[in-house]
ZAMIKE-159079 format. One record per residue (C-alpha): residue number from 1; residue in one letter; x, y, z. Coordinates in steps of 0.02 Angstrom, whole numbers, plus 50000, padded with zeros to 5 digits. Each point is the difference from the previous one (the first is absolute). Layout:
N
NUM | A | X | Y | Z
...
END
This chain:
665
1 | M | 50332 | 48701 | 51012
2 | P | 50053 | 50087 | 50164
3 | V | 49873 | 50011 | 50140
4 | D | 49948 | 50177 | 50051
5 | F | 49988 | 49977 | 50188
6 | D | 49937 | 50177 | 50030
7 | A | 49858 | 49966 | 49880
8 | G | 49967 | 49837 | 50091
9 | L | 49988 | 50088 | 50167
10 | D | 49885 | 50129 | 49923
11 | L | 49888 | 49858 | 49941
12 | V | 49995 | 49930 | 50176
13 | D | 49951 | 50171 | 50068
14 | V | 49867 | 50019 | 49866
15 | A | 49932 | 49829 | 50040
16 | R | 49994 | 50037 | 50186
17 | R | 49915 | 50168 | 49974
18 | S | 49873 | 49930 | 49878
19 | L | 49957 | 49858 | 50120
20 | A | 49991 | 50110 | 50154
21 | G | 49848 | 49956 | 50101
22 | R | 49987 | 49826 | 49919
23 | R | 50122 | 49912 | 50114
24 | G | 49949 | 49820 | 49979
25 | S | 50126 | 49863 | 50027
26 | L | 50022 | 49974 | 49812
27 | V | 50037 | 50184 | 49972
28 | D | 50123 | 50006 | 50145
29 | A | 50088 | 49843 | 49940
30 | A | 50012 | 50064 | 49822
31 | T | 50071 | 50171 | 50041
32 | A | 50115 | 49938 | 50138
33 | G | 50059 | 49858 | 49891
34 | F | 50036 | 50115 | 49852
35 | G | 50097 | 50120 | 50111
36 | A | 50104 | 49859 | 50074
37 | M | 50034 | 49922 | 49830
38 | L | 50075 | 50164 | 49942
39 | S | 50132 | 49983 | 50135
40 | D | 50054 | 49817 | 49989
41 | G | 49885 | 49913 | 49877
42 | S | 49889 | 49908 | 50124
43 | P | 49865 | 50048 | 50124
44 | D | 50060 | 50033 | 50178
45 | E | 49867 | 49914 | 50106
46 | G | 50077 | 50058 | 50165
47 | C | 49971 | 50186 | 49968
48 | R | 49845 | 50094 | 49947
49 | C | 50076 | 50173 | 50004
50 | E | 49946 | 50116 | 49861
51 | P | 50140 | 50120 | 49947
52 | R | 49974 | 50160 | 49903
53 | F | 50110 | 50148 | 49958
54 | E | 49945 | 50175 | 50047
55 | T | 50075 | 50171 | 49970
56 | P | 49993 | 50104 | 50161
57 | A | 49880 | 50147 | 49998
58 | G | 50077 | 50154 | 49922
59 | R | 50148 | 49903 | 49930
60 | A | 49937 | 49957 | 49826
61 | G | 50157 | 50070 | 49921
62 | R | 50112 | 49874 | 50086
63 | R | 50041 | 49833 | 49919
64 | T | 50007 | 49903 | 50164
65 | A | 49848 | 49932 | 50087
66 | E | 49939 | 49914 | 50157
67 | L | 49959 | 49814 | 50002
68 | V | 49841 | 49979 | 50100
69 | V | 49952 | 49824 | 50051
70 | D | 49823 | 49958 | 50054
71 | A | 50024 | 49858 | 50123
72 | D | 49827 | 49998 | 50078
73 | D | 49963 | 49826 | 49931
74 | C | 50175 | 49931 | 50022
75 | P | 50042 | 49881 | 50145
76 | G | 50174 | 50078 | 50006
77 | E | 49925 | 50175 | 50027
78 | G | 50136 | 50076 | 49891
79 | D | 50134 | 49979 | 50133
80 | L | 50154 | 49990 | 49889
81 | A | 50121 | 49963 | 50140
82 | S | 49912 | 49842 | 50059
83 | N | 49906 | 49936 | 49848
84 | P | 50100 | 49937 | 49849
85 | D | 49844 | 49984 | 49893
86 | C | 49956 | 50185 | 50020
87 | R | 50182 | 50041 | 49970
88 | A | 49995 | 49903 | 49837
89 | T | 49848 | 50098 | 49940
90 | V | 50085 | 50167 | 50035
91 | V | 50169 | 49955 | 49927
92 | G | 49913 | 49927 | 49848
93 | A | 49908 | 50164 | 49972
94 | L | 50162 | 50098 | 50021
95 | A | 50081 | 49889 | 49869
96 | D | 49889 | 50088 | 49875
97 | R | 49995 | 50179 | 50064
98 | D | 50096 | 50110 | 50122
99 | A | 49927 | 50080 | 50155
100 | D | 50072 | 50114 | 50135
101 | V | 49887 | 49934 | 50137
102 | V | 49909 | 49837 | 50033
103 | R | 49843 | 50008 | 50107
104 | T | 49893 | 49853 | 50052
105 | V | 49828 | 50024 | 50078
106 | A | 49905 | 49866 | 50096
107 | D | 49853 | 50018 | 50119
108 | G | 50030 | 50185 | 50027
109 | V | 50187 | 49981 | 50033
110 | S | 50124 | 50077 | 49879
111 | R | 50180 | 49937 | 49989
112 | T | 50112 | 50119 | 49904
113 | Y | 50170 | 49945 | 49938
114 | E | 50112 | 50142 | 49945
115 | D | 50182 | 50051 | 49995
116 | A | 50112 | 49847 | 50026
117 | A | 49854 | 49879 | 50011
118 | A | 49924 | 50062 | 49836
119 | G | 50174 | 50001 | 49924
120 | L | 50026 | 49816 | 50042
121 | L | 49832 | 49951 | 49925
122 | L | 50033 | 50103 | 49843
123 | S | 50174 | 49925 | 49981
124 | A | 49923 | 49827 | 50016
125 | G | 49872 | 50041 | 49867
126 | R | 50133 | 50063 | 49880
127 | F | 50107 | 49847 | 50037
128 | V | 49854 | 49883 | 49963
129 | E | 49960 | 50088 | 49837
130 | R | 50180 | 49983 | 49936
131 | V | 50054 | 49833 | 50074
132 | R | 49846 | 49904 | 49942
133 | F | 50079 | 49986 | 49827
134 | H | 50152 | 49912 | 50074
135 | D | 49927 | 49900 | 50146
136 | E | 49812 | 49983 | 50026
137 | T | 50022 | 49902 | 50162
138 | L | 50106 | 50137 | 50077
139 | A | 49875 | 50132 | 49940
140 | A | 49859 | 49906 | 50085
141 | R | 50100 | 49990 | 50162
142 | A | 50040 | 50186 | 49991
143 | E | 49815 | 50041 | 50002
144 | R | 49968 | 49906 | 50163
145 | D | 50173 | 50012 | 50079
146 | P | 50101 | 50144 | 49925
147 | L | 50129 | 49995 | 50141
148 | G | 50036 | 49815 | 49970
149 | A | 50001 | 50025 | 49812
150 | A | 50123 | 50144 | 50020
151 | R | 50120 | 49891 | 50099
152 | E | 49987 | 49862 | 49870
153 | A | 50023 | 50117 | 49852
154 | A | 50147 | 50093 | 50079
155 | G | 50101 | 49840 | 50000
156 | R | 49977 | 49967 | 49817
157 | A | 50103 | 50058 | 49853
158 | G | 49939 | 50067 | 49835
159 | A | 49837 | 50091 | 49964
160 | V | 49911 | 49951 | 50161
161 | G | 50139 | 50067 | 50112
162 | R | 50006 | 50160 | 49898
163 | I | 49810 | 50025 | 50006
164 | V | 49987 | 49980 | 50189
165 | A | 50133 | 50136 | 50019
166 | E | 49932 | 50118 | 49867
167 | T | 49820 | 49995 | 50066
168 | G | 50058 | 50043 | 50176
169 | L | 49927 | 49842 | 50074
170 | E | 50168 | 49937 | 50061
171 | E | 50037 | 50162 | 50092
172 | G | 49825 | 50014 | 50072
173 | A | 50003 | 49820 | 50063
174 | A | 50172 | 50025 | 50078
175 | R | 49931 | 50140 | 50109
176 | A | 49851 | 49898 | 50061
177 | D | 49992 | 49892 | 50155
178 | G | 49851 | 49893 | 49950
179 | Y | 49831 | 50054 | 49934
180 | G | 49944 | 50074 | 50165
181 | D | 50141 | 50126 | 49981
182 | A | 49999 | 50019 | 49811
183 | L | 49813 | 50020 | 49977
184 | R | 49952 | 50106 | 50149
185 | P | 49844 | 50099 | 49953
186 | A | 49919 | 50154 | 50071
187 | V | 49839 | 49927 | 50070
188 | G | 49841 | 50095 | 50037
189 | P | 49815 | 50016 | 49964
190 | S | 49962 | 50023 | 49816
191 | V | 49891 | 50153 | 50039
192 | A | 50150 | 50096 | 50069
193 | R | 50074 | 50052 | 49832
194 | S | 50168 | 50015 | 50086
195 | R | 50147 | 49886 | 50031
196 | V | 50066 | 49981 | 50175
197 | R | 50145 | 49886 | 50041
198 | V | 49953 | 49939 | 50173
199 | R | 50161 | 49904 | 50031
200 | P | 50140 | 50107 | 50072
201 | P | 50143 | 50045 | 49884
202 | A | 50151 | 49886 | 49994
203 | D | 50147 | 50037 | 50115
204 | A | 49895 | 50121 | 50102
205 | S | 49996 | 50038 | 50186
206 | L | 49847 | 50072 | 50085
207 | L | 50017 | 50179 | 50061
208 | D | 49823 | 50045 | 50052
209 | R | 49821 | 49932 | 49998
210 | R | 49841 | 50103 | 50016
211 | E | 49813 | 49974 | 49982
212 | L | 49914 | 50134 | 49895
213 | P | 49826 | 50071 | 50031
214 | S | 49941 | 49913 | 49841
215 | G | 50040 | 49830 | 50079
216 | A | 50153 | 49974 | 49889
217 | T | 50169 | 49958 | 50072
218 | V | 50157 | 50092 | 49949
219 | R | 50176 | 49938 | 50030
220 | L | 50163 | 50089 | 49964
221 | Y | 50141 | 49887 | 49944
222 | D | 50185 | 50035 | 49983
223 | T | 50055 | 49927 | 49833
224 | P | 50161 | 50009 | 49898
225 | E | 49910 | 50128 | 49888
226 | G | 49946 | 50108 | 50147
227 | T | 49847 | 50011 | 50112
228 | R | 49846 | 49915 | 49928
229 | Y | 49821 | 50047 | 50046
230 | H | 49905 | 49836 | 50007
231 | L | 49810 | 50008 | 50004
232 | T | 49881 | 49856 | 50038
233 | P | 49821 | 50058 | 49965
234 | V | 49852 | 49912 | 50078
235 | A | 49947 | 49946 | 49825
236 | H | 50162 | 49903 | 49978
237 | S | 49981 | 49910 | 50166
238 | L | 49836 | 49913 | 49956
239 | D | 49992 | 49811 | 49991
240 | S | 49946 | 49914 | 49839
241 | S | 49818 | 49983 | 50055
242 | A | 49985 | 50185 | 50045
243 | A | 50086 | 50051 | 49838
244 | A | 49876 | 49896 | 49899
245 | T | 49854 | 50080 | 50093
246 | L | 50073 | 50172 | 49969
247 | A | 50012 | 49964 | 49814
248 | A | 49819 | 49940 | 49997
249 | A | 49944 | 50158 | 50092
250 | Y | 50096 | 50108 | 49877
251 | D | 49916 | 49910 | 49855
252 | C | 49831 | 50025 | 50084
253 | L | 50035 | 50186 | 50019
254 | A | 50065 | 50018 | 49821
255 | R | 49846 | 49914 | 49928
256 | G | 49883 | 50116 | 50094
257 | R | 49919 | 49863 | 50102
258 | V | 49994 | 50110 | 50154
259 | E | 49961 | 50184 | 50025
260 | G | 50027 | 50124 | 50137
261 | G | 50137 | 50123 | 49954
262 | S | 50128 | 50002 | 50141
263 | R | 49915 | 49848 | 50078
264 | A | 50013 | 49895 | 49843
265 | P | 50169 | 49918 | 50044
266 | G | 49930 | 49933 | 50163
267 | R | 49843 | 49937 | 49916
268 | A | 50104 | 49916 | 49864
269 | V | 50104 | 49908 | 50130
270 | R | 49847 | 49945 | 50098
271 | H | 49919 | 49943 | 49838
272 | V | 50135 | 49867 | 49972
273 | A | 50057 | 49969 | 50180
274 | D | 49975 | 49848 | 50110
275 | D | 50014 | 49979 | 50188
276 | S | 50190 | 49988 | 49994
277 | T | 50026 | 50160 | 49898
278 | P | 50088 | 50147 | 50086
279 | V | 49865 | 50118 | 49936
280 | E | 50062 | 50162 | 50077
281 | T | 50179 | 49973 | 49944
282 | L | 49950 | 49958 | 49821
283 | T | 49881 | 50148 | 49996
284 | D | 50140 | 50118 | 50048
285 | V | 50116 | 49923 | 49870
286 | L | 49869 | 50006 | 49862
287 | R | 49959 | 50180 | 50040
288 | Q | 50185 | 50046 | 49996
289 | Y | 50024 | 49925 | 49827
290 | T | 49837 | 50059 | 49922
291 | R | 49958 | 50165 | 50086
292 | G | 50174 | 50050 | 50059
293 | N | 50175 | 50005 | 49930
294 | G | 50047 | 49819 | 50029
295 | V | 50170 | 49963 | 50072
296 | L | 50042 | 50186 | 49994
297 | D | 49880 | 50029 | 50144
298 | D | 50109 | 49889 | 50108
299 | L | 50150 | 50108 | 49959
300 | F | 49901 | 50160 | 50029
301 | S | 49947 | 49935 | 50172
302 | D | 50181 | 49997 | 50059
303 | P | 50024 | 50165 | 50094
304 | R | 50186 | 49995 | 49962
305 | V | 49972 | 49996 | 49811
306 | T | 49987 | 50169 | 49916
307 | D | 50023 | 49957 | 49816
308 | V | 49962 | 49849 | 49890
309 | A | 50064 | 49980 | 49822
310 | A | 49951 | 49872 | 49869
311 | S | 50108 | 50036 | 49848
312 | A | 49948 | 49947 | 49825
313 | P | 49998 | 49864 | 49945
314 | V | 49927 | 49953 | 50169
315 | E | 50007 | 49812 | 49973
316 | E | 50188 | 50011 | 49979
317 | N | 50040 | 50119 | 50143
318 | A | 49978 | 49973 | 50185
319 | V | 49897 | 50130 | 50092
320 | R | 50111 | 50114 | 50103
321 | V | 49954 | 50093 | 50158
322 | T | 50076 | 50142 | 50098
323 | V | 50010 | 49951 | 50183
324 | D | 50065 | 50127 | 50125
325 | G | 50080 | 50092 | 49855
326 | E | 50087 | 49845 | 49929
327 | R | 49949 | 49931 | 49831
328 | L | 49980 | 49810 | 50009
329 | R | 49958 | 49861 | 49878
330 | T | 49851 | 49891 | 50046
331 | N | 49945 | 49823 | 49961
332 | V | 49847 | 50069 | 49908
333 | R | 49968 | 50023 | 49815
334 | L | 49842 | 50057 | 49916
335 | T | 49938 | 49907 | 49848
336 | A | 49967 | 50094 | 49838
337 | D | 49815 | 49961 | 50020
338 | G | 50006 | 50062 | 50179
339 | A | 50080 | 50164 | 49946
340 | A | 49869 | 50020 | 49864
341 | A | 49861 | 49971 | 50128
342 | L | 50076 | 50130 | 50116
343 | A | 50013 | 50124 | 49856
344 | S | 49816 | 49975 | 49963
345 | R | 49956 | 50026 | 50182
346 | F | 50103 | 50158 | 50013
347 | R | 49918 | 50070 | 49843
348 | R | 49828 | 49973 | 50076
349 | A | 50048 | 50065 | 50172
350 | S | 50086 | 50158 | 49937
351 | G | 49892 | 50034 | 49847
352 | R | 50159 | 50029 | 49900
353 | A | 50058 | 49930 | 49836
354 | F | 50140 | 49872 | 50000
355 | S | 50033 | 49919 | 49831
356 | R | 50115 | 50007 | 49849
357 | A | 49928 | 50170 | 49960
358 | T | 50033 | 50060 | 50179
359 | P | 50141 | 49889 | 50061
360 | A | 50028 | 50084 | 50169
361 | L | 49889 | 50004 | 50153
362 | D | 50014 | 50106 | 50157
363 | A | 49858 | 49969 | 50122
364 | A | 49951 | 49960 | 50178
365 | V | 49899 | 49846 | 50041
366 | T | 49911 | 49950 | 50158
367 | R | 50038 | 49834 | 50084
368 | P | 49859 | 49897 | 50075
369 | D | 50045 | 50069 | 50173
370 | G | 49975 | 50177 | 49937
371 | T | 50183 | 50053 | 49994
372 | K | 50074 | 50083 | 49847
373 | V | 50137 | 49937 | 49887
374 | R | 50077 | 50105 | 49863
375 | V | 50035 | 49905 | 49840
376 | A | 50105 | 50048 | 49850
377 | G | 49981 | 49883 | 49853
378 | V | 50079 | 49979 | 49830
379 | T | 49956 | 49886 | 49855
380 | A | 50041 | 49969 | 49817
381 | P | 50061 | 50082 | 49893
382 | A | 50090 | 50098 | 50135
383 | S | 50061 | 49839 | 50084
384 | D | 50013 | 49813 | 49972
385 | G | 49830 | 49961 | 50074
386 | I | 49914 | 50067 | 50155
387 | G | 50102 | 50062 | 50148
388 | F | 49952 | 50086 | 50162
389 | S | 50074 | 50102 | 50139
390 | F | 49899 | 50020 | 50159
391 | R | 50016 | 50113 | 50150
392 | A | 49900 | 49951 | 50152
393 | H | 49915 | 50138 | 50098
394 | G | 49954 | 49976 | 50181
395 | D | 49822 | 50028 | 50054
396 | D | 50052 | 50129 | 50130
397 | A | 50002 | 50184 | 49954
398 | W | 50161 | 50079 | 50061
399 | T | 50000 | 50157 | 50105
400 | L | 50141 | 50118 | 50046
401 | P | 50006 | 49932 | 50180
402 | G | 50011 | 49826 | 49926
403 | L | 50147 | 50050 | 49890
404 | V | 50086 | 50080 | 50150
405 | A | 49976 | 49838 | 50098
406 | A | 50074 | 49904 | 49853
407 | G | 50153 | 50112 | 49995
408 | T | 49960 | 50076 | 49830
409 | L | 50022 | 50178 | 50064
410 | S | 50018 | 50095 | 50163
411 | A | 49856 | 50074 | 50098
412 | D | 50057 | 50180 | 49971
413 | A | 50018 | 49971 | 49813
414 | A | 49827 | 49920 | 49999
415 | A | 49933 | 50152 | 50091
416 | L | 50068 | 50116 | 49865
417 | L | 49915 | 49897 | 49864
418 | S | 49840 | 49990 | 50101
419 | V | 49985 | 50189 | 50026
420 | A | 50051 | 50033 | 49819
421 | A | 49863 | 49885 | 49934
422 | E | 49872 | 50068 | 50122
423 | R | 50036 | 50180 | 49951
424 | G | 49991 | 49975 | 49812
425 | S | 50178 | 49979 | 49938
426 | A | 50044 | 49936 | 49827
427 | A | 50114 | 49849 | 50022
428 | L | 50075 | 49864 | 49893
429 | V | 50053 | 49832 | 50072
430 | A | 50146 | 49935 | 49897
431 | G | 50096 | 49837 | 49994
432 | T | 50044 | 49850 | 49894
433 | R | 49886 | 49851 | 49970
434 | G | 49954 | 49913 | 50162
435 | A | 50068 | 50139 | 50111
436 | G | 49833 | 50028 | 50087
437 | K | 49941 | 50158 | 49912
438 | T | 49816 | 49951 | 49993
439 | T | 50003 | 49938 | 50180
440 | L | 50064 | 50168 | 50061
441 | L | 49879 | 50096 | 49890
442 | G | 49856 | 49896 | 50069
443 | S | 50054 | 50036 | 50178
444 | L | 49997 | 50188 | 49966
445 | L | 49816 | 49991 | 49954
446 | W | 49955 | 49964 | 50181
447 | E | 50084 | 50165 | 50048
448 | L | 49880 | 50104 | 49896
449 | P | 49858 | 50082 | 50096
450 | A | 49856 | 49878 | 50022
451 | A | 49880 | 50114 | 49908
452 | T | 50112 | 50014 | 49846
453 | R | 49936 | 49920 | 49843
454 | L | 50129 | 49896 | 49908
455 | V | 50008 | 49970 | 49813
456 | T | 50123 | 49862 | 49953
457 | V | 50067 | 49968 | 49825
458 | E | 50079 | 49829 | 49968
459 | D | 50023 | 49881 | 49855
460 | T | 50019 | 49851 | 50118
461 | P | 49902 | 50023 | 50163
462 | E | 50121 | 49987 | 50146
463 | L | 49955 | 50142 | 50117
464 | P | 49895 | 49952 | 50154
465 | V | 49838 | 50069 | 49930
466 | E | 49886 | 49870 | 50080
467 | A | 50085 | 50016 | 50170
468 | L | 49981 | 50189 | 49993
469 | R | 49816 | 49984 | 49957
470 | E | 49973 | 49874 | 50139
471 | N | 50070 | 50129 | 50120
472 | G | 49880 | 50134 | 49944
473 | R | 50105 | 50089 | 49868
474 | D | 49924 | 50069 | 49840
475 | V | 50104 | 49929 | 49857
476 | Q | 49966 | 50009 | 49813
477 | P | 50117 | 49882 | 49906
478 | L | 50032 | 50025 | 49814
479 | T | 50075 | 49854 | 49904
480 | V | 50096 | 50039 | 49841
481 | E | 50065 | 49901 | 49852
482 | L | 50175 | 50019 | 49932
483 | D | 49980 | 49914 | 49832
484 | G | 49918 | 50153 | 49922
485 | G | 49871 | 49897 | 49905
486 | A | 49839 | 50069 | 49931
487 | G | 49885 | 50056 | 50140
488 | S | 50133 | 49978 | 50134
489 | F | 50005 | 50114 | 50151
490 | S | 50177 | 50070 | 50001
491 | P | 50094 | 50066 | 50153
492 | D | 49988 | 50175 | 49930
493 | D | 49811 | 49981 | 49978
494 | A | 49989 | 49937 | 50179
495 | L | 50097 | 50145 | 50073
496 | R | 49896 | 50128 | 49908
497 | T | 49844 | 49910 | 50058
498 | A | 50066 | 49998 | 50179
499 | L | 50025 | 50189 | 49996
500 | R | 49820 | 50021 | 49944
501 | L | 49931 | 49888 | 50138
502 | G | 50013 | 50139 | 50126
503 | D | 50097 | 50040 | 50157
504 | G | 50111 | 49859 | 50063
505 | A | 50173 | 49925 | 50011
506 | L | 50072 | 49926 | 49841
507 | V | 50100 | 49838 | 50008
508 | V | 50089 | 49928 | 49848
509 | G | 50057 | 49819 | 50010
510 | E | 50147 | 50027 | 49883
511 | V | 50056 | 50148 | 49896
512 | R | 50069 | 49933 | 49836
513 | G | 49936 | 50088 | 49845
514 | E | 49909 | 50146 | 49924
515 | E | 49893 | 50020 | 50155
516 | A | 50151 | 50079 | 50087
517 | G | 49957 | 50169 | 49922
518 | T | 49823 | 49992 | 50068
519 | L | 50064 | 49944 | 50170
520 | Y | 50115 | 50150 | 50012
521 | E | 49858 | 50112 | 49950
522 | A | 49906 | 49929 | 50151
523 | M | 50152 | 50030 | 50110
524 | R | 50018 | 50178 | 49937
525 | V | 49820 | 50046 | 50043
526 | G | 50010 | 49902 | 50162
527 | A | 49856 | 49881 | 49954
528 | H | 49879 | 50110 | 50096
529 | G | 50115 | 50012 | 50151
530 | N | 50017 | 49811 | 50029
531 | A | 50146 | 49883 | 49985
532 | V | 50062 | 49937 | 49832
533 | L | 50095 | 49836 | 50021
534 | G | 50074 | 49873 | 49882
535 | T | 50138 | 49873 | 49970
536 | I | 50135 | 50003 | 49867
537 | H | 50152 | 49896 | 49955
538 | G | 50166 | 50076 | 50051
539 | D | 50134 | 49975 | 50132
540 | S | 50017 | 50182 | 50054
541 | A | 49918 | 50170 | 49984
542 | A | 50124 | 50046 | 49863
543 | A | 49955 | 49842 | 49904
544 | V | 49815 | 50042 | 50019
545 | R | 50028 | 50175 | 49930
546 | E | 50095 | 49925 | 49853
547 | R | 49859 | 49879 | 49964
548 | V | 49862 | 50130 | 50016
549 | V | 50087 | 50139 | 49905
550 | S | 50104 | 49908 | 49870
551 | D | 49900 | 49841 | 49973
552 | L | 49821 | 50058 | 50030
553 | G | 50018 | 50177 | 49931
554 | V | 49942 | 50100 | 50151
555 | P | 50082 | 50173 | 50008
556 | E | 50122 | 50017 | 50144
557 | S | 49903 | 50149 | 50064
558 | A | 49844 | 49891 | 50013
559 | F | 50099 | 49863 | 50088
560 | G | 50038 | 50130 | 50132
561 | A | 49819 | 49982 | 50059
562 | T | 50056 | 49840 | 50087
563 | D | 50023 | 50029 | 50186
564 | L | 50099 | 49845 | 50045
565 | V | 50069 | 49838 | 49931
566 | V | 50008 | 49845 | 50110
567 | T | 50117 | 49864 | 49937
568 | C | 49974 | 49818 | 50051
569 | A | 50130 | 49863 | 49987
570 | R | 50007 | 49813 | 50017
571 | D | 50134 | 49900 | 50091
572 | G | 49960 | 49815 | 49980
573 | P | 49831 | 49969 | 50081
574 | D | 50004 | 50169 | 50089
575 | R | 49926 | 50161 | 49931
576 | R | 50044 | 50168 | 50072
577 | V | 49984 | 50186 | 49968
578 | E | 50172 | 50048 | 49935
579 | R | 49983 | 50189 | 49989
580 | I | 49877 | 50143 | 50018
581 | E | 50040 | 50154 | 49895
582 | E | 49907 | 50163 | 49980
583 | V | 49992 | 50089 | 49833
584 | R | 50056 | 50181 | 49990
585 | T | 49989 | 50119 | 49853
586 | G | 50094 | 50158 | 49964
587 | G | 50098 | 50093 | 49870
588 | E | 50115 | 49851 | 49977
589 | G | 49850 | 49886 | 49967
590 | V | 49947 | 49850 | 50101
591 | R | 50111 | 49930 | 50137
592 | F | 49977 | 49879 | 50144
593 | E | 50036 | 50012 | 50185
594 | T | 50013 | 49840 | 50100
595 | L | 49895 | 49996 | 50158
596 | Y | 50031 | 49816 | 50045
597 | A | 50143 | 49890 | 49942
598 | P | 50074 | 49829 | 50043
599 | G | 50092 | 50000 | 50166
600 | A | 50083 | 49877 | 50117
601 | D | 49833 | 49947 | 50075
602 | G | 49888 | 50017 | 49848
603 | L | 49917 | 50157 | 49936
604 | D | 50071 | 50153 | 50087
605 | A | 49950 | 50183 | 49996
606 | T | 50127 | 50115 | 49919
607 | G | 49958 | 50141 | 50120
608 | R | 49928 | 50114 | 49868
609 | V | 49822 | 49986 | 50070
610 | S | 50050 | 50034 | 50180
611 | R | 50110 | 50148 | 49950
612 | G | 49853 | 50087 | 49918
613 | D | 50071 | 49979 | 49826
614 | S | 49866 | 49895 | 49915
615 | A | 49894 | 50078 | 49865
616 | L | 49880 | 49853 | 50014
617 | V | 49970 | 50025 | 50186
618 | D | 49978 | 50186 | 49973
619 | S | 49868 | 49965 | 49867
620 | L | 49905 | 49886 | 50120
621 | A | 49966 | 50141 | 50122
622 | K | 49818 | 50055 | 50007
623 | S | 49956 | 50184 | 49992
624 | E | 50005 | 50021 | 50188
625 | E | 50156 | 49893 | 50026
626 | A | 50186 | 50033 | 50002
627 | Y | 50139 | 49880 | 49952
628 | A | 50021 | 49953 | 50183
629 | D | 49817 | 49951 | 50011
630 | V | 50025 | 49876 | 49858
631 | L | 50150 | 49927 | 50092
632 | D | 49890 | 49975 | 50153
633 | A | 49870 | 49914 | 49891
634 | L | 50134 | 49886 | 49928
635 | D | 50063 | 49955 | 50175
636 | G | 49824 | 49959 | 50057
637 | R | 49964 | 49897 | 49845
638 | A | 50163 | 49904 | 50020
639 | A | 49958 | 49958 | 50181
640 | R | 49828 | 49935 | 49950
641 | I | 50069 | 49894 | 49857
642 | E | 50138 | 49930 | 50109
643 | R | 49876 | 49956 | 50139
644 | L | 49888 | 49910 | 49875
645 | A | 50148 | 49904 | 49929
646 | E | 50066 | 49949 | 50171
647 | T | 49829 | 49939 | 50060
648 | D | 49965 | 49905 | 49838
649 | R | 49851 | 50110 | 49958
650 | T | 50042 | 50012 | 49816
651 | R | 49845 | 49936 | 49912
652 | P | 49891 | 50124 | 49905
653 | E | 49862 | 49993 | 50130
654 | D | 50128 | 50035 | 50138
655 | V | 50068 | 50149 | 49906
656 | R | 49825 | 50064 | 49962
657 | T | 49955 | 49994 | 50184
658 | A | 50163 | 50079 | 50055
659 | Y | 49987 | 50139 | 49871
660 | R | 49822 | 50045 | 50042
661 | G | 50021 | 50183 | 50041
662 | R | 50188 | 49964 | 49988
663 | E | 49993 | 49940 | 50180
664 | V | 50060 | 49830 | 50063
665 | N | 49866 | 49911 | 50101
END
């Protein structure tokens, strides 16, 4: 009767689970002995690893699994490169069942074998399972020494030579230069729920090395596949003693043995520490992986990183980052469990659903240092597991003088936008994804009169509401939901509510749906004489009109209530204002006149404003002013903005002080 090895492994797992908590020597010997006998027929006294197969979180539909090896009680600590006994346990388990990844855990240290390393182990397991019928001695050797067994089998004719080739063991062994090369794991603390290959990539030359504010080290390597972003987090630099203490502290925290909210990680570390423990370091690491976003917080702390992507399935795809506008592969992968934990955290932080019923998430989360990160998530059935895309937001609120200093636009163009916002224009900031639309919109809010009340409407909070409040502004944020579920607060509901909240400027984070009609109603009536501002996707004023009129169903006559369209563009890491166009209406319908366009030195005036031919400038004149008076106001505003930019007085508090009474102190 054939032996059902899967059933046998299930029996081992059942036995281990049923005896959990009763770990006497007899129980350990019985379960370890049974597991070893399944692989080669006799107990392996040199290894006390306990293997089990797990399906990664959110991947139940996949046939493959992860082989997890508990090596806490094993003298070999699950180090497959250096310990033949541990290797035999793993290869023996893989003789019965396939796995994509092999992970051993001992004393808080996780060793993850994937890609070529996992492939070699899996090939060895398949070889053992097939060759045992022909040569039991060779099968036994292949468990402990698959490289040596591959060399021996490759020289033989008949079934053995065919099996070593068909299982891939011969090819895998030929690529390996010893076990240190063939079985090179990603090593890190088991609490990290991420895989970081600390060793530099093969055939790489160092281009750059930097220390990040989080304490992590980042290196850029030139490799045959392109530039590689190589991260070494503090957590993955711990010695074995510190890693074991970290694991004990995590267990203490998970079991609720300490209390204290944000202070709990420190108390958990002190609860298990001794005199040699780096308490502060371990506290920071434990807080990062329990209260923060784990290894992602290291990436977010790099000021040169703007975007982070972890594509589903995360355990199979390296995290990628955008550095100075260039998209780079990293040495980091999330685990499926780690992605699931992040998903749970983002649900709690945002208060939004993220599940099979609602498989997309768009939210902003706060890092432990208080900065914001925008996260877009997707999960099954829309994708093969959980995937994320992150955009890091700096903690500084941009101002127009700051954008002038950064080269985003010229001082005279900034002055036009400043006076237009101050005097109640209706403006749309357009651009593609990542072009800086929200940054520019946020900077315009500082140009509104200090006494103006602001009502903001966003689905994902990104505007500098807290910074505005801290600087004495009255801001009422409204947060909307886009899923349209029962009881949800839609963008259209929010805009109608905003119009009922009384006199004030109206700011819409992004115009994208049915709320467009309500927004243009607000523009038409002038929102009580105050500015109406928003962002919208589009690479020109004409594209914006097409989207608003054709896609969103707003009559062209209503679109004519827009005073100006500002288009932003992205060139690698740089964002800039590409064009400023005013909207004109007449018998021929809506048309656009360009006030600022790309020139040899950046954004240049077309001359229409200075010639007295701008309908926007004419509309900005107060009752007692002429067109020329507005030009004088623009010249004065440009001089102030330029002076602030040149003297590095670009922070909100600097601008607030300089604009008090519209006089520079």
